[in-house]
C-alpha positions as CSV (number, residue, x, y, z in Angstrom):
1,M,-97.6,-2.2,34.1
2,N,-96.8,1.3,33.1
3,Y,-93.6,0.7,30.9
4,Q,-93.2,4.3,30.0
5,K,-93.0,5.3,33.6
6,L,-90.5,2.5,34.4
7,F,-88.3,3.6,31.4
8,D,-88.3,7.2,32.6
9,Q,-87.3,6.1,36.0
10,L,-84.3,3.9,34.7
11,R,-83.1,6.4,32.0
12,P,-80.4,8.0,34.2
13,F,-78.9,4.6,35.0
14,Y,-79.0,3.6,31.4
15,C,-77.1,6.7,30.2
16,L,-74.5,6.2,33.0
17,L,-73.9,2.6,31.8
18,V,-73.5,3.6,28.2
19,T,-71.0,6.3,29.2
20,L,-68.9,3.9,31.3
21,T,-68.9,1.3,28.5
22,L,-67.7,3.8,25.9
23,L,-64.9,5.0,28.3
24,G,-63.9,1.4,28.9
25,C,-63.5,0.7,25.2
26,S,-61.2,3.7,24.5
27,S,-57.7,2.6,23.5
28,S,-55.9,5.9,24.3
29,S,-56.2,9.1,26.1
30,P,-55.5,12.6,24.8
31,D,-52.2,12.7,26.8
32,E,-50.9,9.3,25.4
33,E,-48.0,9.5,22.7
34,V,-48.4,7.6,19.4
35,P,-45.2,5.6,18.7
36,S,-43.0,7.3,16.0
37,G,-40.5,6.1,13.4
38,P,-36.7,6.5,13.6
39,S,-35.2,9.9,13.9
40,D,-32.0,11.8,14.6
41,L,-29.8,9.6,12.6
42,S,-26.0,10.3,12.8
43,M,-23.1,8.5,11.1
44,T,-19.3,8.5,10.9
45,V,-16.9,6.8,8.5
46,D,-13.4,5.9,9.7
47,I,-10.8,4.8,7.1
48,V,-8.5,2.2,8.6
49,G,-4.8,3.4,8.7
50,A,-5.6,7.0,7.8
51,T,-3.0,9.5,8.9
52,S,-2.2,13.1,8.1
53,A,0.5,11.7,5.7
54,A,-1.9,9.1,4.3
55,P,-5.4,10.5,4.6
56,N,-6.9,7.9,2.3
57,G,-5.8,4.9,4.4
58,D,-3.1,2.3,4.6
59,G,-4.0,0.5,1.4
60,S,-6.1,-2.2,3.0
61,G,-9.3,-0.7,1.7
62,E,-11.0,-1.2,5.0
63,V,-13.5,1.3,6.6
64,V,-15.6,1.2,9.7
65,V,-19.1,2.9,9.5
66,S,-20.7,3.8,12.8
67,F,-24.3,5.1,13.2
68,S,-27.2,5.5,15.6
69,A,-30.8,6.8,15.5
70,K,-33.7,7.1,17.9
71,N,-36.4,4.4,17.7
72,A,-34.4,2.4,15.1
73,T,-34.6,-1.4,15.2
74,S,-32.3,-2.1,12.2
75,Y,-30.0,-0.4,9.7
76,K,-29.0,-0.8,6.1
77,V,-25.7,0.4,4.7
78,N,-25.0,1.1,1.0
79,F,-21.3,1.4,0.3
80,G,-21.7,3.3,-2.9
81,N,-20.3,0.5,-5.1
82,G,-23.4,-1.7,-5.3
83,D,-22.7,-3.7,-2.0
84,T,-25.0,-3.4,1.0
85,K,-25.1,-4.7,4.5
86,E,-28.1,-5.0,6.9
87,T,-27.5,-5.1,10.7
88,T,-29.1,-4.5,14.1
89,S,-25.8,-3.3,15.6
90,N,-24.4,0.3,15.5
91,S,-21.4,-0.3,13.2
92,V,-20.1,-2.4,10.3
93,S,-16.7,-2.9,8.8
94,Y,-16.1,-3.3,5.1
95,K,-13.2,-3.7,2.6
96,Y,-13.2,-2.1,-0.8
97,V,-11.4,-3.8,-3.6
98,G,-10.0,-2.6,-6.9
99,N,-6.6,-1.0,-6.6
100,G,-6.2,2.8,-6.8
101,T,-7.7,5.8,-5.1
102,H,-11.5,6.1,-5.5
103,T,-14.3,8.2,-4.0
104,Y,-17.6,6.6,-2.8
105,K,-20.8,8.0,-1.2
106,I,-22.0,5.8,1.7
107,F,-25.7,5.8,2.6
108,V,-27.1,4.6,6.0
109,S,-30.8,4.0,6.5
110,A,-32.3,3.5,9.9
111,Y,-35.6,1.4,10.0
112,K,-38.5,0.8,12.3
113,G,-41.1,-1.2,10.5
114,P,-41.8,0.5,7.2
115,D,-40.6,3.9,8.4
116,F,-37.0,4.9,7.8
117,V,-34.6,7.9,7.8
118,S,-31.3,8.1,5.8
119,A,-28.0,9.9,5.9
120,S,-24.9,9.9,3.7
121,E,-21.2,10.7,3.7
122,S,-18.5,10.7,1.0
123,L,-15.0,9.2,1.4
124,T,-11.9,8.8,-0.7
125,I,-10.0,5.7,0.0
126,Y,-6.8,4.1,-1.4
127,V,-6.6,0.4,-2.1
128,A,-3.2,-1.1,-2.6
129,P,-2.6,-3.4,-5.6
130,G,-2.7,-7.1,-4.9
131,L,0.5,-9.0,-4.0
132,V,1.7,-11.1,-7.0
133,W,5.2,-12.0,-6.0
134,S,7.3,-11.7,-2.9
135,D,10.3,-13.0,-0.9
136,E,10.1,-12.6,2.9
137,F,13.5,-14.3,3.4
138,D,12.2,-16.7,6.1
139,E,14.5,-19.7,5.3
140,N,18.1,-19.5,6.4
141,G,20.8,-20.3,3.9
142,A,21.2,-19.3,0.3
143,P,18.6,-17.1,-1.4
144,D,15.6,-19.1,-2.8
145,S,16.9,-20.5,-6.1
146,S,13.4,-20.6,-7.5
147,K,13.3,-16.8,-7.2
148,W,16.9,-15.6,-7.5
149,G,19.9,-16.1,-9.7
150,Y,23.4,-14.5,-9.6
151,D,25.6,-12.2,-11.6
152,T,29.2,-13.3,-10.9
153,G,32.6,-12.1,-11.9
154,A,34.6,-8.9,-12.1
155,G,35.5,-6.5,-14.9
156,G,34.0,-3.2,-13.8
157,W,30.4,-3.9,-14.8
158,G,30.4,-0.8,-17.0
159,N,31.0,1.5,-14.0
160,N,34.7,0.9,-13.1
161,E,33.7,-1.1,-10.1
162,P,36.6,-3.0,-8.5
163,Q,34.6,-5.8,-6.7
164,F,34.2,-9.4,-7.7
165,Y,30.6,-10.6,-7.5
166,T,30.3,-14.1,-6.0
167,S,27.6,-16.5,-4.9
168,R,29.4,-17.4,-1.7
169,S,27.7,-17.3,1.7
170,E,30.3,-14.8,2.8
171,N,28.8,-12.3,0.4
172,V,25.1,-13.3,0.3
173,K,22.9,-15.3,2.6
174,V,19.5,-15.4,4.3
175,E,19.8,-15.3,8.1
176,N,17.2,-14.6,10.8
177,G,14.5,-13.4,8.4
178,L,16.9,-11.1,6.5
179,L,18.7,-11.2,3.2
180,K,22.2,-10.0,3.7
181,I,24.5,-8.8,0.9
182,T,28.0,-8.1,2.2
183,A,30.8,-6.2,0.4
184,K,34.2,-7.2,1.8
185,K,37.7,-5.9,1.5
186,E,39.6,-9.0,0.5
187,T,41.7,-10.2,-2.5
188,Y,39.7,-12.7,-4.5
189,E,40.4,-13.8,-8.1
190,G,42.6,-10.7,-8.5
191,A,40.0,-8.3,-7.3
192,P,40.5,-6.2,-4.1
193,Y,36.8,-6.5,-3.0
194,T,34.0,-9.0,-3.1
195,S,30.3,-8.6,-3.0
196,A,27.1,-10.1,-4.5
197,R,24.5,-9.2,-7.1
198,I,21.3,-11.3,-7.3
199,K,18.5,-11.0,-9.8
200,T,15.1,-12.5,-10.7
201,Q,16.0,-12.6,-14.4
202,G,14.5,-15.8,-16.0
203,K,12.5,-16.5,-12.9
204,F,10.2,-13.5,-12.4
205,S,9.5,-10.4,-14.5
206,F,6.5,-8.1,-14.8
207,K,5.0,-5.1,-16.6
208,Y,3.5,-2.3,-14.5
209,G,2.9,-2.6,-10.8
210,K,4.3,-1.5,-7.4
211,V,7.5,-2.7,-5.8
212,E,8.3,-2.3,-2.1
213,V,11.7,-3.3,-0.6
214,R,12.3,-2.9,3.2
215,A,16.0,-2.4,3.6
216,K,18.8,-1.2,5.9
217,L,21.9,0.2,4.0
218,P,25.6,-0.4,4.5
219,E,27.9,2.2,6.0
220,G,31.3,3.0,4.6
221,G,32.8,5.4,2.1
222,G,32.7,3.9,-1.4
223,T,29.7,1.5,-0.7
224,W,27.1,1.7,-3.5
225,P,24.0,-0.4,-2.6
226,A,21.3,-0.6,-5.2
227,I,17.7,-1.8,-5.6
228,W,16.8,-1.6,-9.3
229,M,15.2,-3.2,-12.4
230,L,16.2,-3.8,-15.9
231,G,14.2,-4.6,-19.1
232,S,14.0,-8.3,-19.7
233,N,14.8,-7.7,-23.4
234,F,18.2,-6.1,-22.7
235,Q,20.1,-9.0,-24.2
236,T,18.4,-8.4,-27.6
237,V,17.9,-4.6,-27.7
238,G,20.8,-3.6,-25.5
239,W,21.1,-0.9,-22.8
240,P,19.6,1.7,-22.5
241,A,17.0,0.7,-25.1
242,C,15.7,-1.9,-22.6
243,G,15.1,0.8,-20.0
244,E,16.4,0.8,-16.4
245,I,14.5,1.8,-13.3
246,D,16.7,2.6,-10.3
247,I,14.4,2.3,-7.2
248,M,17.2,3.1,-4.7
249,E,20.8,3.9,-4.9
250,H,23.0,5.2,-2.0
251,K,26.5,6.6,-1.8
252,G,28.4,5.7,1.4
253,N,30.3,8.9,0.8
254,D,27.1,10.9,0.9
255,P,25.1,9.2,3.7
256,G,21.4,9.7,4.0
257,V,20.8,10.9,0.4
258,I,18.6,8.4,-1.5
259,H,18.8,8.5,-5.3
260,S,16.2,7.2,-7.8
261,A,16.6,7.4,-11.6
262,L,15.4,6.3,-15.0
263,H,17.8,5.4,-17.8
264,T,16.3,5.7,-21.4
265,P,17.7,6.2,-24.9
266,S,17.1,9.9,-24.5
267,S,18.8,10.2,-21.1
268,Y,21.2,7.6,-19.7
269,G,24.5,7.4,-17.8
270,A,24.4,10.8,-16.0
271,T,20.7,10.8,-16.6
272,N,18.5,13.9,-16.2
273,N,15.6,11.8,-15.1
274,H,16.3,11.4,-11.4
275,G,15.3,12.6,-7.9
276,T,16.8,12.6,-4.4
277,K,15.5,12.5,-0.9
278,T,17.4,12.9,2.4
279,V,16.4,10.2,4.8
280,A,17.6,9.9,8.4
281,N,19.3,6.7,9.8
282,V,19.4,4.7,6.6
283,S,22.2,2.5,8.0
284,S,20.7,2.0,11.4
285,E,17.0,1.7,10.6
286,F,14.9,0.0,8.0
287,H,13.1,2.0,5.4
288,V,10.7,1.0,2.6
289,Y,12.0,1.9,-0.8
290,G,9.2,1.8,-3.4
291,V,8.3,2.5,-7.0
292,E,4.8,2.6,-8.7
293,W,5.0,1.9,-12.4
294,T,2.0,2.5,-14.7
295,S,1.6,2.9,-18.4
296,Q,1.8,6.7,-17.9
297,K,4.2,7.4,-15.1
298,I,6.8,6.0,-12.7
299,A,6.7,7.4,-9.1
300,F,9.5,6.8,-6.5
301,S,8.9,6.8,-2.7
302,V,10.5,6.3,0.7
303,D,8.3,5.0,3.5
304,G,5.2,5.7,1.3
305,N,6.1,9.3,0.6
306,V,6.6,10.0,-3.2
307,F,9.5,12.3,-3.9
308,Y,10.1,12.0,-7.6
309,T,7.7,11.2,-10.5
310,Y,8.8,10.6,-14.1
311,M,6.0,11.4,-16.7
312,P,7.5,12.5,-20.0
313,A,5.5,15.1,-22.0
314,N,6.5,13.4,-25.2
315,K,6.1,9.7,-24.6
316,N,7.9,7.6,-27.3
317,G,10.4,4.8,-27.5
318,S,13.3,7.1,-26.7
319,T,11.7,8.6,-23.6
320,W,9.6,5.7,-22.5
321,P,11.0,2.1,-23.0
322,F,8.9,1.0,-20.1
323,D,6.0,-1.0,-21.8
324,A,7.8,-4.3,-21.5
325,N,8.7,-6.7,-18.7
326,Q,11.4,-5.9,-16.2
327,F,13.2,-8.0,-13.6
328,I,14.6,-7.1,-10.2
329,I,18.3,-6.7,-9.1
330,L,19.8,-6.3,-5.7
331,N,23.5,-5.6,-5.2
332,V,26.2,-3.8,-3.2
333,A,28.9,-2.4,-5.5
334,M,32.1,-0.7,-4.5
335,G,33.5,2.6,-5.7
336,G,33.1,3.2,-9.5
337,V,31.7,6.2,-11.2
338,F,28.8,6.6,-8.7
339,G,30.2,5.1,-5.5
340,G,33.4,7.3,-5.7
341,D,36.5,6.9,-3.6
342,I,36.6,3.9,-1.2
343,D,37.6,4.6,2.4
344,P,41.0,2.9,2.9
345,D,39.8,1.8,6.4
346,F,36.7,0.0,4.9
347,T,36.5,-3.7,5.8
348,S,32.9,-4.7,5.1
349,G,29.4,-3.4,4.8
350,T,26.1,-5.2,4.6
351,M,22.7,-4.3,3.0
352,E,20.0,-6.1,4.9
353,I,16.6,-6.7,3.3
354,D,13.5,-7.7,5.2
355,Y,11.3,-8.3,2.1
356,V,10.8,-7.7,-1.6
357,R,7.1,-7.4,-2.6
358,V,5.5,-6.8,-6.0
359,Y,1.9,-5.7,-6.4
360,Q,-0.4,-5.4,-9.4
């Protein structure tokens, strides 16, 4: 047999078979796209409770980070403080800790296999101090005796006040979730008015922190409601060496003007260290009266808005007796050097308090 002649005759068919085989083994065509990694990553960071008045949040420390990217199968979020989270969703929530206002840079990375793309955004967030003591006034009856004691009696209390402070339910009680301190026009133990003054002395005191009291103030000329603090050492060093922090004082004769003040050895009585703020509806609506006390300054606020800060340039024992524990006092006085003339038609006035909270 002539094999060369046979091979020549079959050569075209052999070449066609080889060509078809090679085409069949091809895994892609020139028009087919090769899969790519993640791209077009976008991210947003929302601070919970942020408003125009409180751009750094409501103090909860919570943020929501949202993100998306093409071709991504998973994400990793670095919160800028060493904490990270991995997820396959398009958002995560997170709570920062450590009180104060701090700035962090958040990184988000989108992954598909070993490929990734990243983006970042900075935020400044406020974290409120932790709650260390409070009274929410949830139990009807007398104030909680484990938290509150009483100043009782008359004698002017250093301010020519005419009331007699009692511990009677007529003057102080907890009712329907509120502490109610009521000043009344009545003759009692020779005094023409009664009221109440309660305090945490001997039960709770603290150094540095934030106090918030949600309260509605009494009406009536001559009423003098107060939310304040006094140095726990006042019985040994005296006043004003112990220091006094007046968180809120209000004159019924000057409705709507909130006073905050500091009394120190360098400025007491008619102190120069004070600020005022006009607030609407103090006797018909609740407002939060606050103070933030640190080793360097004392800042007073209403509804979270700071209106007066005390930070002496020359910090010494005379200008700053505020490096020792203080306790809390709540009372409604009548008249005196601050309250002024009492309306002859006044019969009673009540300060209602929803809560007292101390943070550190």
